[in-house]
C-alpha positions as CSV (number, residue, x, y, z in Angstrom):
1,X,0.0,0.0,0.0
2,X,1.3,3.4,-0.9
3,X,-0.8,5.3,1.8
4,X,-1.6,4.3,5.5
5,X,-5.4,4.2,5.2
6,X,-7.4,3.9,8.4
7,X,-10.8,2.0,8.3
8,X,-13.4,2.3,11.0
9,X,-15.5,-0.8,11.5
10,X,-18.8,-0.1,13.3
11,X,-20.8,-3.2,14.5
12,X,-22.5,-4.3,17.7
13,X,-21.1,-7.8,17.3
14,X,-17.5,-8.1,18.4
15,X,-17.0,-11.1,16.2
16,X,-17.7,-9.0,13.1
17,X,-15.4,-6.3,14.3
18,X,-12.6,-8.7,14.9
19,X,-13.3,-10.6,11.7
20,X,-13.0,-7.4,9.6
21,X,-9.8,-6.5,11.4
22,X,-8.3,-9.9,10.6
23,X,-9.3,-9.4,6.9
24,X,-8.1,-5.8,6.5
25,X,-4.9,-5.6,8.5
26,X,-3.0,-8.1,6.3
27,X,-3.9,-5.8,3.3
28,X,-2.0,-3.0,5.0
29,X,-4.9,-1.1,6.4
30,X,-5.1,0.3,10.0
31,X,-8.4,-0.7,11.6
32,X,-10.4,1.2,14.3
33,X,-13.6,-0.2,15.8
34,X,-16.8,1.0,17.4
35,X,-19.8,-0.9,19.0
36,X,-22.4,1.6,17.8
37,X,-23.0,4.8,15.8
38,X,-22.4,7.1,18.7
39,X,-18.9,5.7,19.4
40,X,-18.3,5.9,15.6
41,X,-19.1,9.6,15.5
42,X,-16.8,10.3,18.5
43,X,-14.0,8.5,16.7
44,X,-14.6,10.5,13.5
45,X,-14.5,13.7,15.5
46,X,-11.1,12.8,17.0
47,X,-9.2,10.7,14.5
48,X,-8.5,10.8,10.8
49,X,-10.6,8.1,9.1
50,X,-10.5,7.2,5.5
51,X,-13.5,4.8,5.3
52,X,-16.3,3.5,7.5
53,X,-17.8,0.0,7.5
54,X,-21.1,0.5,9.4
55,X,-23.7,-2.1,10.4
56,X,-27.3,-1.1,9.5
57,X,-29.1,-2.0,12.7
58,X,-27.3,-1.3,16.1
59,X,-28.4,-0.3,19.6
60,X,-28.0,3.3,20.7
61,X,-27.5,4.6,17.0
62,X,-27.8,2.8,13.7
63,X,-26.3,3.4,10.3
64,X,-29.1,5.7,9.1
65,X,-28.5,8.1,11.9
66,X,-24.7,7.9,11.3
67,X,-25.3,8.7,7.6
68,X,-27.3,11.9,8.5
69,X,-24.6,13.3,10.9
70,X,-21.6,12.2,8.8
71,X,-23.1,13.5,5.6
72,X,-23.2,17.0,7.2
73,X,-19.9,17.0,9.2
74,X,-17.7,14.5,7.3
75,X,-18.8,14.4,3.7
76,X,-15.3,13.4,2.5
77,X,-15.5,10.0,4.4
78,X,-17.2,7.3,2.4
79,X,-19.5,4.9,4.3
80,X,-20.2,1.3,3.3
81,X,-23.3,-0.3,5.0
82,X,-22.9,-4.0,6.1
83,X,-26.0,-5.9,7.3
84,X,-27.4,-9.4,7.5
85,X,-31.0,-8.2,6.7
86,X,-30.3,-6.6,3.3
87,X,-33.3,-5.8,1.2
88,X,-33.6,-3.6,-1.9
89,X,-35.6,-1.0,0.1
90,X,-32.9,-0.8,2.7
91,X,-30.2,-0.4,0.1
92,X,-32.1,2.3,-1.7
93,X,-32.7,4.2,1.6
94,X,-29.0,3.9,2.6
95,X,-27.9,5.2,-0.8
96,X,-30.3,8.1,-0.6
97,X,-28.8,9.0,2.8
98,X,-25.3,9.1,1.2
99,X,-23.9,5.6,1.5
100,X,-21.3,4.6,-1.0
101,X,-22.1,0.9,-1.2
102,X,-24.1,-1.9,0.5
103,X,-22.6,-5.3,1.5
104,X,-24.7,-8.1,3.0
105,X,-23.6,-10.6,5.6
106,X,-22.1,-13.1,5.5
107,X,-19.7,-11.5,3.1
108,X,-16.8,-13.1,1.3
109,X,-13.3,-12.0,2.1
110,X,-12.4,-11.2,-1.5
111,X,-15.6,-9.3,-2.1
112,X,-15.1,-7.1,1.0
113,X,-11.5,-6.3,0.2
114,X,-12.5,-5.5,-3.4
115,X,-15.2,-3.1,-2.3
116,X,-12.8,-1.4,0.2
117,X,-10.0,-1.1,-2.4
118,X,-12.5,0.4,-5.0
119,X,-13.8,2.9,-2.5
120,X,-10.3,4.0,-1.3
121,X,-9.1,4.2,-4.9
122,X,-12.1,6.4,-5.8
123,X,-11.4,8.5,-2.8
124,X,-7.8,8.9,-3.8
125,X,-8.7,9.8,-7.4
126,X,-11.2,12.3,-6.1
127,X,-8.7,13.9,-3.8
128,X,-6.1,14.1,-6.6
129,X,-8.7,15.6,-9.0
130,X,-9.6,18.1,-6.3
131,X,-6.0,19.0,-5.9
132,X,-5.5,19.3,-9.6
133,X,-8.5,21.6,-9.9
134,X,-7.2,23.7,-7.1
135,X,-3.8,23.9,-8.6
136,X,-5.3,24.7,-12.0
137,X,-7.4,27.4,-10.4
138,X,-4.2,28.9,-8.8
139,X,-2.3,28.6,-12.1
140,X,-5.1,30.3,-14.0
141,X,-5.3,33.1,-11.4
142,X,-1.5,33.5,-11.6
143,X,-1.6,33.5,-15.4
144,X,-4.4,36.0,-15.5
145,X,-2.5,38.2,-13.0
146,X,0.7,38.0,-15.1
147,X,-1.2,38.7,-18.3
148,X,-2.9,41.6,-16.7
149,X,0.4,42.9,-15.4
150,X,2.1,42.4,-18.8
151,X,-0.8,44.0,-20.6
152,X,-0.6,47.0,-18.3
153,X,3.2,47.4,-18.6
154,X,3.1,47.2,-22.4
155,X,0.2,49.7,-22.7
156,X,2.1,52.1,-20.4
157,X,5.4,51.9,-22.2
158,X,6.7,55.0,-23.9
159,X,8.3,52.9,-26.6
160,X,6.2,51.2,-29.2
161,X,5.8,47.4,-29.2
162,X,4.9,45.3,-32.2
163,X,4.6,41.5,-32.1
164,X,4.4,39.5,-35.3
165,X,3.8,35.8,-35.7
166,X,5.5,33.4,-38.1
167,X,3.3,34.5,-40.9
168,X,4.4,38.1,-40.6
169,X,1.0,39.1,-39.2
170,X,0.8,41.6,-36.4
171,X,-0.8,40.1,-33.3
172,X,-0.1,42.8,-30.7
173,X,0.4,46.6,-30.9
174,X,0.5,49.0,-28.0
175,X,-0.8,52.5,-27.8
176,X,2.7,54.1,-27.9
177,X,3.3,52.6,-31.4
178,X,-0.1,53.8,-32.6
179,X,1.1,57.3,-31.6
180,X,4.5,56.9,-33.2
181,X,2.9,55.6,-36.5
182,X,0.1,58.2,-36.3
183,X,-2.6,55.6,-36.5
184,X,-6.0,56.8,-35.3
185,X,-7.6,53.3,-35.1
186,X,-5.8,50.0,-34.7
187,X,-5.9,47.8,-37.8
188,X,-7.3,44.2,-37.4
189,X,-5.3,41.7,-35.3
190,X,-3.9,39.5,-36.7
191,X,-3.3,41.7,-39.7
192,X,-0.6,42.2,-42.3
193,X,2.5,44.2,-41.2
194,X,2.0,46.6,-44.1
195,X,-1.2,47.9,-42.5
196,X,1.1,49.3,-39.7
197,X,4.4,50.1,-41.2
198,X,5.2,49.4,-44.9
199,X,8.9,49.4,-44.6
200,X,11.0,46.9,-46.6
201,X,14.0,46.9,-44.3
202,X,11.8,46.0,-41.3
203,X,10.1,43.2,-43.2
204,X,13.5,41.8,-44.2
205,X,14.8,42.0,-40.6
206,X,11.8,40.1,-39.2
207,X,12.0,37.6,-42.0
208,X,15.7,37.0,-41.3
209,X,15.0,36.3,-37.7
210,X,12.2,33.9,-38.6
211,X,14.2,31.9,-41.1
212,X,17.8,32.1,-39.8
213,X,19.3,28.7,-39.1
214,X,20.0,28.0,-35.4
215,X,23.8,28.0,-35.9
216,X,23.7,31.7,-37.1
217,X,22.7,32.6,-33.5
218,X,21.1,35.9,-34.4
219,X,19.7,37.3,-31.2
220,X,18.4,40.7,-32.4
221,X,18.6,43.1,-35.3
222,X,18.8,46.9,-34.8
223,X,18.0,49.4,-37.5
224,X,16.8,53.0,-38.0
225,X,13.5,53.7,-39.8
226,X,11.9,56.8,-41.1
227,X,8.1,57.4,-40.7
228,X,7.2,60.8,-42.1
229,X,9.2,63.3,-40.1
230,X,9.9,60.8,-37.3
231,X,13.1,58.8,-36.9
232,X,12.6,55.4,-35.2
233,X,15.2,53.0,-33.8
234,X,13.7,49.5,-34.2
235,X,15.1,46.5,-32.2
236,X,13.7,43.2,-33.3
237,X,14.2,39.9,-31.5
238,X,12.7,36.4,-31.8
239,X,10.6,34.9,-29.1
240,X,10.0,31.2,-28.3
241,X,7.4,29.0,-26.7
242,X,7.9,26.5,-23.8
243,X,9.2,23.8,-26.2
244,X,11.7,26.3,-27.7
245,X,9.6,26.5,-30.9
246,X,9.9,29.9,-32.7
247,X,6.6,31.7,-32.3
248,X,7.4,35.1,-33.8
249,X,9.3,38.4,-33.4
250,X,9.0,41.2,-31.0
251,X,10.0,44.7,-32.2
252,X,10.5,47.6,-29.9
253,X,10.4,51.1,-31.5
254,X,12.2,54.1,-29.8
255,X,11.6,57.6,-31.1
256,X,15.0,59.2,-31.7
257,X,13.7,62.2,-33.7
258,X,14.8,64.6,-31.0
259,X,18.3,63.1,-30.9
260,X,18.5,63.4,-34.7
261,X,17.4,67.0,-34.6
262,X,20.0,67.8,-31.9
263,X,22.7,66.0,-33.9
264,X,21.8,68.0,-37.0
265,X,21.9,71.2,-35.0
266,X,25.3,70.3,-33.6
267,X,26.6,69.5,-37.1
268,X,25.3,72.8,-38.4
269,X,26.8,74.7,-35.5
270,X,30.2,73.0,-35.9
271,X,30.3,73.7,-39.6
272,X,29.3,77.3,-39.1
273,X,31.8,78.0,-36.3
274,X,34.6,76.1,-38.1
275,X,34.0,78.1,-41.3
276,X,34.0,81.4,-39.4
277,X,37.2,80.4,-37.7
278,X,39.1,79.0,-40.6
279,X,39.1,82.1,-42.8
280,X,40.7,84.5,-40.2
281,X,43.1,81.8,-39.0
282,X,44.3,81.2,-42.6
283,X,44.8,84.9,-43.0
284,X,46.8,85.1,-39.8
285,X,48.9,82.1,-40.8
286,X,49.6,83.7,-44.2
287,X,50.8,87.0,-42.5
288,X,53.0,85.0,-40.2
289,X,54.5,83.2,-43.2
290,X,55.2,86.6,-44.8
291,X,57.0,87.8,-41.7
292,X,59.0,84.6,-41.2
293,X,60.2,84.7,-44.8
294,X,61.6,88.2,-44.1
295,X,59.4,90.0,-46.5
296,X,58.5,92.5,-43.7
297,X,62.0,93.1,-42.5
298,X,64.6,91.3,-40.5
299,X,63.8,89.5,-37.3
300,X,65.8,88.8,-34.2
301,X,66.2,85.3,-33.0
302,X,63.7,85.8,-30.2
303,X,61.1,87.3,-32.5
304,X,61.6,84.4,-34.9
305,X,61.2,81.9,-32.1
306,X,58.0,83.4,-30.9
307,X,56.5,83.6,-34.4
308,X,57.4,80.0,-35.1
309,X,55.6,78.9,-32.0
310,X,52.6,81.0,-32.9
311,X,52.7,79.7,-36.4
312,X,52.6,76.1,-35.0
313,X,49.7,76.8,-32.8
314,X,47.7,78.4,-35.7
315,X,48.4,75.3,-37.8
316,X,47.2,73.1,-34.9
317,X,43.9,75.1,-34.8
318,X,43.5,74.8,-38.5
319,X,44.0,71.0,-38.3
320,X,41.4,70.8,-35.5
321,X,38.9,72.7,-37.6
322,X,39.5,70.5,-40.6
323,X,39.1,67.4,-38.5
324,X,35.9,68.7,-36.9
325,X,34.5,69.4,-40.3
326,X,35.5,65.9,-41.5
327,X,33.8,64.3,-38.5
328,X,30.6,66.4,-39.0
329,X,30.4,65.5,-42.6
330,X,30.8,61.8,-41.9
331,X,28.2,61.9,-39.1
332,X,25.8,63.8,-41.3
333,X,26.3,61.4,-44.2
334,X,27.8,64.0,-46.6
335,X,31.2,62.4,-47.1
336,X,31.7,61.4,-50.8
337,X,34.0,58.4,-51.3
338,X,35.1,57.6,-54.7
339,X,35.6,53.9,-54.3
340,X,37.5,52.3,-57.2
341,X,39.9,49.3,-57.4
342,X,43.0,50.4,-55.5
343,X,46.4,48.9,-54.9
344,X,46.9,49.5,-51.2
345,X,50.6,48.4,-51.5
346,X,51.4,51.5,-53.5
347,X,49.6,53.8,-51.0
348,X,51.6,52.3,-48.1
349,X,54.9,52.6,-49.9
350,X,54.3,56.3,-50.6
351,X,53.4,56.9,-47.0
352,X,56.4,55.1,-45.6
353,X,58.8,57.0,-47.8
354,X,57.1,60.3,-46.8
355,X,57.4,59.5,-43.1
356,X,61.0,58.1,-43.1
357,X,62.5,61.5,-42.2
358,X,60.1,62.0,-39.3
359,X,60.8,58.5,-38.0
360,X,64.6,59.0,-38.3
361,X,64.5,62.2,-36.4
362,X,62.9,60.3,-33.5
363,X,65.4,57.4,-33.9
364,X,62.6,55.0,-35.0
365,X,63.0,52.2,-37.5
366,X,60.1,52.4,-39.9
367,X,59.5,49.2,-41.9
368,X,57.0,48.1,-44.6
369,X,56.5,44.4,-45.2
370,X,54.0,43.5,-48.0
371,X,54.0,40.8,-50.6
372,X,54.2,41.9,-54.2
373,X,50.8,40.3,-55.2
374,X,48.4,42.1,-52.8
375,X,44.9,42.0,-54.2
376,X,43.0,45.2,-55.0
377,X,40.6,46.7,-52.7
378,X,37.5,48.8,-53.5
379,X,38.5,52.1,-51.8
380,X,38.9,55.8,-52.0
381,X,42.6,56.6,-52.3
382,X,42.5,59.8,-50.3
383,X,40.6,58.1,-47.5
384,X,43.2,55.3,-47.3
385,X,46.0,57.8,-47.2
386,X,44.3,59.6,-44.3
387,X,43.7,56.3,-42.4
388,X,47.2,55.0,-42.6
389,X,48.9,58.3,-42.3
390,X,47.1,58.8,-39.0
391,X,47.9,55.3,-37.7
392,X,51.6,55.6,-38.7
393,X,52.0,59.1,-37.2
394,X,50.4,57.9,-34.0
395,X,52.8,54.9,-33.9
396,X,55.8,57.2,-34.4
397,X,54.5,59.9,-31.9
398,X,53.8,57.3,-29.2
399,X,57.3,55.7,-29.4
400,X,59.2,58.6,-27.8
401,X,62.4,56.6,-27.0
402,X,62.9,55.2,-30.4
403,X,62.1,51.6,-31.3
404,X,60.4,50.0,-34.3
405,X,57.2,50.8,-36.2
406,X,56.1,48.2,-38.7
407,X,53.3,48.1,-41.2
408,X,52.5,44.9,-42.9
409,X,49.7,43.5,-45.1
410,X,48.6,40.0,-46.0
411,X,45.7,38.7,-48.1
412,X,43.0,36.4,-46.7
413,X,41.1,35.8,-49.9
414,X,38.0,37.8,-49.2
415,X,39.7,40.5,-47.2
416,X,43.0,42.3,-46.8
417,X,44.6,42.5,-43.3
418,X,46.9,45.4,-42.5
419,X,48.8,45.6,-39.2
420,X,50.4,48.8,-37.9
421,X,52.6,47.9,-34.9
422,X,54.9,49.9,-32.7
423,X,57.1,49.2,-29.7
424,X,56.0,52.4,-27.9
425,X,54.5,53.2,-24.5
426,X,51.3,51.1,-25.1
427,X,47.9,51.6,-23.6
428,X,46.4,50.7,-20.2
429,X,43.5,48.1,-20.5
430,X,40.9,50.6,-19.4
431,X,42.0,53.0,-22.2
432,X,41.5,50.6,-25.1
433,X,37.7,50.8,-25.4
434,X,37.9,54.6,-25.4
435,X,40.5,55.4,-28.0
436,X,38.1,55.6,-30.9
437,X,35.9,58.1,-29.0
438,X,36.0,61.7,-30.2
439,X,38.4,64.0,-28.3
440,X,39.8,61.1,-26.3
441,X,43.6,61.0,-25.9
442,X,45.7,58.4,-24.1
443,X,47.6,59.9,-21.2
444,X,51.2,59.0,-20.6
445,X,54.0,61.0,-19.0
446,X,56.4,60.4,-21.9
447,X,53.9,61.6,-24.6
448,X,52.7,64.9,-23.0
449,X,54.5,66.8,-25.8
450,X,52.5,65.1,-28.5
451,X,50.1,67.6,-30.1
452,X,46.7,66.2,-31.2
453,X,43.0,66.8,-31.2
454,X,41.7,63.4,-30.2
455,X,39.7,63.2,-33.5
456,X,42.2,61.2,-35.6
457,X,41.2,57.7,-34.6
458,X,37.5,58.6,-34.7
459,X,37.9,59.6,-38.3
460,X,39.9,56.5,-39.0
461,X,37.2,54.3,-37.6
462,X,34.5,56.1,-39.6
463,X,36.4,55.9,-42.9
464,X,37.2,52.2,-42.4
465,X,33.6,51.3,-41.6
466,X,32.5,53.4,-44.6
467,X,34.6,50.9,-46.7
468,X,32.7,48.0,-45.1
469,X,35.9,47.2,-43.1
470,X,36.8,47.0,-39.4
471,X,39.6,48.1,-37.0
472,X,40.8,46.5,-33.8
473,X,43.5,47.3,-31.4
474,X,45.8,45.3,-29.1
475,X,48.1,46.9,-26.6
476,X,50.3,46.3,-23.5
477,X,51.7,49.0,-21.4
478,X,55.5,49.4,-22.0
479,X,55.4,46.8,-24.8
480,X,53.6,48.5,-27.7
481,X,50.4,48.7,-29.7
482,X,49.1,47.0,-32.8
483,X,46.2,48.2,-34.9
484,X,44.5,45.5,-37.2
485,X,42.6,46.8,-40.2
486,X,40.4,44.5,-42.3
487,X,39.3,45.7,-45.7
488,X,37.2,43.6,-48.3
489,X,39.0,42.9,-51.5
490,X,37.5,43.7,-54.9
491,X,36.2,40.1,-55.4
492,X,34.2,40.3,-52.1
493,X,33.3,44.0,-52.2
494,X,29.8,45.1,-52.8
495,X,30.3,48.9,-53.1
496,X,29.5,51.2,-56.0
497,X,31.8,53.7,-57.5
498,X,30.4,56.4,-55.3
499,X,29.2,55.7,-51.7
500,X,27.8,58.3,-49.3
501,X,29.2,57.5,-45.8
């Protein structure tokens, strides 16, 4: 037996009580006994009883009175009537009073045990069913609470939420998205995505998430969309059911119109200020050049020294203005790149020759290591010159105690890898994630004299990414730094002759 059931035998004959105990105890049941109905009710009140075997006719209180009281106070305890005077009328009356079964004396051992087992099994199943119903009710309540909470959260979000199923149909849309998309009334749900936002790039992103193989491990797709005058950043991610089956895609829309407007105002301001500063600074520089060339009379050594310093500062300001304008143009998307098949080896050779004197003055060995058969890349020559001139100058400037600066290139079929390495001061680990940020400059006691704006590497990164490439950096303090540039070759490039960055 899996459970310790207790059976109460109620009969005014001791031999029946003892006989039932002898039958039931070997089956694993615990047996309690009572001589009449009143004793039985007292036991029911004080002890846990699973089943009652009750004689029909007894002194003091018989089975019919027990059924009336037990039906009110102990309805979960089944009662089987046992009697030696069984008639159909008695059986019907007992069943109407709430008895579970009716057994006549003398009863067979197997018949009694079968009836008891059947009653207890039914009782067990009813209890389990009741527990399942209670658990289901709790689960339904919890689910309803969670759904209500989730519905409230989604409806109160400032960001728009769009849920699509596997058929690219919209099944959920919150009020914030209705406002962002300027929809007065919600389209039918489920309904086609085009009813909400007819954007090809969004459809392609959702379709990619729905059809991507598992090994691709695409967790989300982020993109910017335009809806009228509004700019929206859309973040799409797949969602799965309990069995990890793909159910659809959730897309969250964030309104970035204000940021775009601020960025445009910033770019316009930078361009305006830069333009207004460049003209007078160029005039001042030209006048300094005239004076330094002696066209305005002879200069003393002290005067020449002061003018040379002022001339260098003016040139630094002009460089800063030019770099600010370059960054502003790139961020605004106004940078024209003439991407044509280009031999990068020739560009690198020219740059190394140009910088040999600068490197020698700082006692640096500048090396170029490239194979003769480098594949062509689809690139803008002027941009590549700016990228690698910046990287080489940084490598030289941040190697103040001499050392080696090496630039090498190697082909990897679909892309070209270019390494610019130095044995300079290196970077601290916490500086590496920041070096491509605008205006950030690495700090080191040995390089305080290096003049710069902190915009060079930001421009380098933008130009490389505009060529569908990437740049990474590895560095150790006191050991040196290596920049790794990856650029697609002509065979793998997808660019046109003119690309707006």
